ZAZAFI-721740 format. One line per field, with one value per residue: residue number from 1; residue in one letter; y, x, z of N, C-alpha, C, O in turn. Coordinates in Angstrom, 1 decimal, m for minus. Example, Ala and Ser with C-alpha at 12.3 -4.5 7.8 and 13.67 -1.06 7.14 Angstrom:
2
guke c(1, 2)
lumtor c(a, s)
ny c(m5.7, m2.2)
nx c(13.2, 12.8)
nz c(7.8, 7.1)
cay c(m4.5, m1.1)
cax c(12.3, 13.7)
caz c(7.8, 7.1)
cy c(m3.3, 0.0)
cx c(13.2, 12.9)
cz c(7.8, 7.9)
oy c(m3.3, 1.1)
ox c(14.2, 13.4)
oz c(8.5, 8.0)
END
This chain:
87
guke c(1, 2, 3, 4, 5, 6, 7, 8, 9, 10, 11, 12, 13, 14, 15, 16, 17, 18, 19, 20, 21, 22, 23, 24, 25, 26, 27, 28, 29, 30, 31, 32, 33, 34, 35, 36, 37, 38, 39, 40, 41, 42, 43, 44, 45, 46, 47, 48, 49, 50, 51, 52, 53, 54, 55, 56, 57, 58, 59, 60, 61, 62, 63, 64, 65, 66, 67, 68, 69, 70, 71, 72, 73, 74, 75, 76, 77, 78, 79, 80, 81, 82, 83, 84, 85, 86, 87)
lumtor c(m, f, s, t, e, n, r, i, k, t, i, e, k, r, r, s, r, v, k, v, y, f, y, i, l, c, s, l, f, f, s, f, s, s, y, a, q, c, a, m, c, r, a, a, l, s, g, e, e, n, k, a, k, a, a, a, i, n, d, g, i, v, y, l, m, v, i, p, y, i, l, v, g, a, l, g, y, y, i, y, r, m, k, k, k, k, q)
ny c(111.6, 111.5, 113.4, 115.0, 115.9, 114.6, 111.7, 112.0, 112.0, 109.5, 107.9, 108.3, 107.9, 105.1, 104.3, 104.8, 103.3, 100.6, 101.0, 100.9, 98.5, 96.7, 97.6, 96.3, 93.7, 93.0, 93.4, 91.4, 89.1, 89.3, 89.3, 88.5, 86.4, 86.9, 86.2, 87.3, 88.5, 90.9, 90.0, 90.3, 89.5, 87.3, 85.8, 86.3, 84.5, 82.1, 78.4, 75.4, 76.0, 78.4, 79.2, 80.1, 82.8, 83.4, 83.6, 85.3, 87.7, 87.9, 88.2, 90.8, 92.3, 92.3, 93.8, 96.0, 96.8, 97.0, 99.0, 101.7, 101.3, 101.2, 103.9, 105.6, 104.6, 105.6, 108.4, 108.4, 107.8, 109.7, 112.2, 111.4, 111.2, 113.8, 115.4, 114.1, 115.2, 118.2, 117.8)
nx c(199.4, 200.9, 201.6, 204.4, 203.7, 201.3, 202.1, 204.2, 201.9, 200.6, 202.6, 203.0, 200.6, 200.8, 202.9, 201.8, 199.2, 200.7, 202.7, 200.2, 199.1, 201.0, 201.4, 199.1, 199.5, 201.4, 200.6, 198.3, 199.9, 201.8, 200.5, 200.2, 198.4, 198.0, 197.9, 198.5, 199.2, 199.5, 202.1, 201.1, 198.1, 198.5, 199.5, 197.5, 195.7, 196.5, 196.0, 193.8, 191.3, 190.3, 189.9, 188.0, 188.1, 190.3, 189.8, 188.0, 189.4, 191.4, 190.0, 189.0, 191.3, 192.0, 189.7, 190.0, 192.5, 191.7, 190.0, 191.6, 192.9, 190.7, 189.9, 192.1, 192.1, 189.6, 190.1, 192.5, 191.3, 189.2, 191.1, 192.2, 190.1, 189.3, 191.7, 191.2, 189.6, 190.2, 191.5)
nz c(m130.5, m127.7, m125.2, m123.6, m120.9, m120.6, m120.6, m118.6, m116.5, m116.6, m116.0, m113.4, m112.2, m112.5, m111.0, m108.7, m108.4, m108.4, m106.2, m104.3, m104.9, m103.9, m101.3, m100.2, m101.2, m99.4, m96.9, m96.9, m97.0, m94.7, m92.5, m89.6, m87.0, m83.7, m80.5, m78.1, m74.9, m71.7, m69.4, m66.8, m67.1, m68.5, m66.2, m64.3, m65.6, m66.2, m66.4, m66.2, m65.4, m66.1, m68.8, m70.1, m69.7, m70.4, m73.0, m73.4, m72.6, m74.6, m76.9, m76.0, m76.3, m78.8, m79.8, m78.6, m80.3, m82.8, m83.1, m83.4, m85.6, m87.6, m87.3, m88.2, m90.6, m91.8, m91.6, m93.3, m95.8, m95.7, m96.3, m98.6, m100.4, m99.8, m101.1, m104.0, m104.8, m105.0, m107.4)
cay c(111.4, 111.8, 114.9, 114.7, 116.0, 113.4, 110.7, 111.7, 111.9, 108.1, 107.2, 108.7, 106.9, 103.7, 104.0, 104.7, 102.0, 99.9, 100.8, 100.4, 97.0, 96.2, 97.6, 95.5, 92.5, 92.7, 93.6, 90.0, 88.0, 89.3, 89.8, 87.2, 86.5, 86.6, 86.1, 88.0, 89.1, 91.2, 89.2, 90.5, 89.0, 85.7, 85.0, 85.9, 84.0, 81.0, 77.4, 74.9, 76.7, 80.0, 79.1, 81.0, 84.3, 84.2, 84.0, 86.9, 88.6, 88.0, 89.2, 92.3, 93.1, 92.4, 94.6, 97.3, 97.2, 97.3, 100.4, 102.9, 101.0, 101.5, 105.3, 106.1, 104.1, 106.5, 109.3, 108.4, 107.6, 111.1, 113.0, 110.7, 111.9, 115.3, 115.5, 113.7, 116.3, 119.0, 117.7)
cax c(200.1, 201.0, 202.5, 205.4, 202.8, 200.5, 203.0, 204.5, 201.1, 200.4, 203.5, 202.7, 199.3, 201.0, 203.7, 201.1, 199.1, 201.9, 202.6, 199.2, 199.1, 202.4, 201.0, 197.9, 199.8, 202.4, 199.6, 197.9, 201.0, 202.9, 199.5, 200.1, 197.9, 198.5, 197.0, 199.2, 198.7, 200.8, 202.0, 200.3, 197.1, 198.9, 200.1, 196.3, 194.6, 196.8, 195.2, 192.8, 189.9, 190.3, 190.1, 187.0, 187.8, 191.2, 189.5, 187.6, 190.3, 192.1, 188.6, 188.9, 192.8, 191.5, 188.6, 190.7, 193.2, 190.9, 189.2, 192.3, 193.1, 189.8, 189.9, 193.0, 191.7, 188.7, 190.9, 192.8, 190.1, 188.8, 192.0, 192.6, 188.6, 189.4, 192.8, 190.9, 188.1, 190.9, 192.2)
caz c(m129.7, m125.8, m124.8, m122.6, m119.8, m120.3, m120.2, m117.0, m115.1, m116.9, m115.2, m112.0, m111.3, m112.5, m109.6, m107.3, m108.5, m108.0, m104.7, m103.2, m104.8, m103.3, m99.8, m100.0, m101.2, m98.0, m95.8, m96.9, m96.8, m93.9, m91.4, m88.7, m85.9, m82.2, m79.2, m77.0, m73.4, m71.1, m68.4, m65.7, m67.7, m68.3, m65.3, m63.5, m66.3, m66.7, m65.8, m67.1, m65.0, m66.4, m70.1, m71.2, m68.9, m71.4, m74.6, m73.2, m72.6, m75.8, m77.7, m75.5, m76.8, m80.2, m80.1, m78.6, m81.1, m83.9, m83.2, m83.7, m87.3, m88.4, m87.1, m88.9, m92.0, m92.3, m91.8, m94.4, m96.6, m96.0, m96.9, m100.1, m101.2, m99.9, m102.4, m105.2, m105.1, m105.5, m108.6)
cy c(112.0, 113.2, 114.4, 114.9, 114.7, 111.8, 110.6, 111.5, 110.3, 107.6, 107.3, 107.9, 105.7, 103.2, 104.1, 103.6, 100.6, 99.8, 100.4, 98.9, 96.2, 96.1, 96.5, 94.1, 92.2, 92.7, 91.9, 88.9, 88.0, 89.6, 88.3, 87.3, 86.3, 87.0, 86.2, 88.5, 89.7, 90.2, 89.3, 89.6, 87.6, 84.9, 84.9, 84.9, 82.3, 79.7, 76.8, 75.7, 78.0, 80.2, 80.1, 82.6, 84.4, 84.3, 85.2, 87.7, 89.1, 88.7, 90.7, 93.3, 93.2, 93.4, 96.1, 98.0, 97.3, 98.6, 101.6, 102.3, 101.4, 103.3, 105.7, 105.8, 105.2, 107.7, 109.5, 108.3, 109.1, 111.8, 112.4, 111.4, 113.3, 116.1, 115.3, 115.0, 117.6, 119.0, 117.9)
cx c(200.3, 202.1, 203.3, 204.7, 201.7, 201.2, 203.8, 203.4, 200.5, 201.1, 203.4, 201.6, 199.8, 201.9, 202.8, 200.1, 199.5, 202.1, 201.4, 198.9, 200.1, 202.1, 200.0, 198.4, 200.7, 201.2, 198.7, 198.7, 201.5, 201.7, 199.5, 199.3, 198.4, 197.8, 197.6, 199.0, 199.7, 201.0, 201.7, 198.8, 197.2, 199.0, 198.3, 195.4, 195.2, 196.0, 194.4, 191.3, 189.3, 190.5, 188.9, 187.1, 189.4, 190.7, 189.0, 188.3, 191.4, 191.2, 189.0, 190.2, 192.5, 190.5, 189.3, 191.6, 192.8, 190.8, 190.3, 192.8, 192.2, 189.6, 191.0, 193.1, 191.1, 189.3, 191.7, 192.4, 189.6, 189.7, 192.3, 191.3, 188.7, 190.5, 192.1, 189.9, 188.6, 191.5, 191.1)
cz c(m128.2, m125.8, m123.8, m120.9, m119.4, m119.8, m119.1, m116.0, m115.7, m116.1, m113.7, m111.4, m111.6, m111.4, m108.7, m107.2, m107.8, m106.8, m103.6, m103.3, m103.8, m102.0, m99.5, m100.0, m100.1, m97.0, m95.6, m96.4, m95.6, m92.6, m90.5, m87.2, m84.7, m81.1, m78.0, m75.7, m72.8, m69.9, m67.4, m65.9, m67.8, m67.0, m64.4, m64.1, m66.5, m65.9, m66.4, m66.4, m65.5, m67.9, m70.9, m70.7, m70.3, m72.4, m74.6, m73.4, m74.0, m77.0, m77.3, m76.4, m78.1, m80.5, m79.7, m79.5, m82.4, m84.2, m83.9, m85.5, m87.7, m88.5, m88.1, m90.3, m92.4, m92.5, m93.0, m95.6, m96.9, m96.5, m98.2, m100.6, m101.3, m101.4, m103.6, m105.8, m105.8, m106.8, m109.6)
oy c(113.1, 113.5, 113.5, 114.3, 114.1, 111.1, 109.5, 110.9, 109.8, 106.7, 106.3, 107.3, 104.9, 102.1, 103.4, 103.1, 99.9, 98.7, 99.9, 98.2, 95.2, 95.1, 95.9, 93.3, 91.0, 91.7, 91.3, 88.1, 86.9, 90.2, 87.3, 88.1, 85.5, 88.0, 85.4, 89.4, 89.4, 89.6, 88.3, 88.9, 86.8, 83.7, 83.9, 84.5, 81.4, 80.0, 77.3, 76.0, 78.5, 81.1, 80.7, 83.4, 85.4, 85.4, 86.2, 88.6, 90.2, 89.5, 91.6, 94.4, 94.2, 93.9, 97.1, 99.2, 97.7, 99.2, 102.2, 103.1, 102.3, 104.0, 106.4, 106.4, 105.9, 108.2, 110.6, 108.8, 109.6, 112.1, 113.3, 112.3, 114.0, 117.0, 116.3, 115.4, 118.2, 120.0, 117.8)
ox c(199.8, 203.1, 202.9, 205.1, 201.5, 200.9, 204.2, 203.5, 199.9, 200.6, 203.5, 201.6, 199.3, 201.8, 203.0, 200.0, 198.9, 201.8, 201.5, 198.5, 199.8, 202.4, 200.1, 198.0, 200.8, 201.1, 198.5, 198.3, 201.8, 202.1, 198.9, 199.6, 199.3, 197.1, 197.5, 198.2, 200.8, 200.0, 201.8, 198.4, 196.4, 198.6, 197.9, 194.5, 194.5, 195.4, 194.1, 190.4, 188.1, 191.3, 189.0, 186.4, 189.5, 191.0, 189.3, 188.1, 191.9, 191.7, 189.1, 190.2, 192.8, 190.7, 189.1, 191.7, 193.7, 191.2, 190.0, 193.0, 192.5, 189.1, 190.4, 193.9, 191.7, 189.0, 191.6, 193.0, 189.7, 189.3, 192.7, 191.6, 188.4, 190.3, 192.1, 189.7, 188.0, 192.0, 191.4)
oz c(m127.9, m126.3, m123.1, m119.9, m118.4, m118.9, m118.6, m114.9, m114.7, m115.4, m113.0, m110.3, m110.8, m110.9, m107.7, m106.1, m107.1, m106.2, m102.5, m102.4, m103.1, m101.3, m98.4, m99.2, m99.9, m96.3, m94.5, m95.6, m95.1, m91.6, m90.9, m86.4, m84.6, m81.0, m77.1, m75.9, m73.2, m69.5, m66.7, m65.0, m67.4, m66.8, m63.9, m63.5, m66.8, m64.8, m67.5, m67.1, m65.3, m68.4, m72.0, m71.1, m71.0, m73.0, m75.3, m74.2, m74.3, m77.8, m78.1, m76.9, m78.6, m81.6, m80.4, m79.6, m83.2, m85.2, m84.9, m86.4, m88.5, m89.4, m89.0, m91.0, m93.2, m93.6, m93.6, m96.6, m98.1, m97.6, m98.9, m101.3, m102.3, m102.2, m104.4, m106.9, m106.8, m107.2, m110.8)
END
């Protein structure tokens, strides 16, 4: 038989797993790609002759946007590992 303490721990583990799965599911289904630029960049790069430059600007924006997310994710993973090691 499970003790009350074990049941509570099991329920907490399930809840945390459900939260993680829900977050991942929302991240996958609600991620929209956007190829947005600031107004100044759009005005400077509008026109037929600047298509290659506009694509390069968009790639640069995406590159600059991804780096902070990777850093925050790595920090979150490090904190997760540290807390898991303490338990």
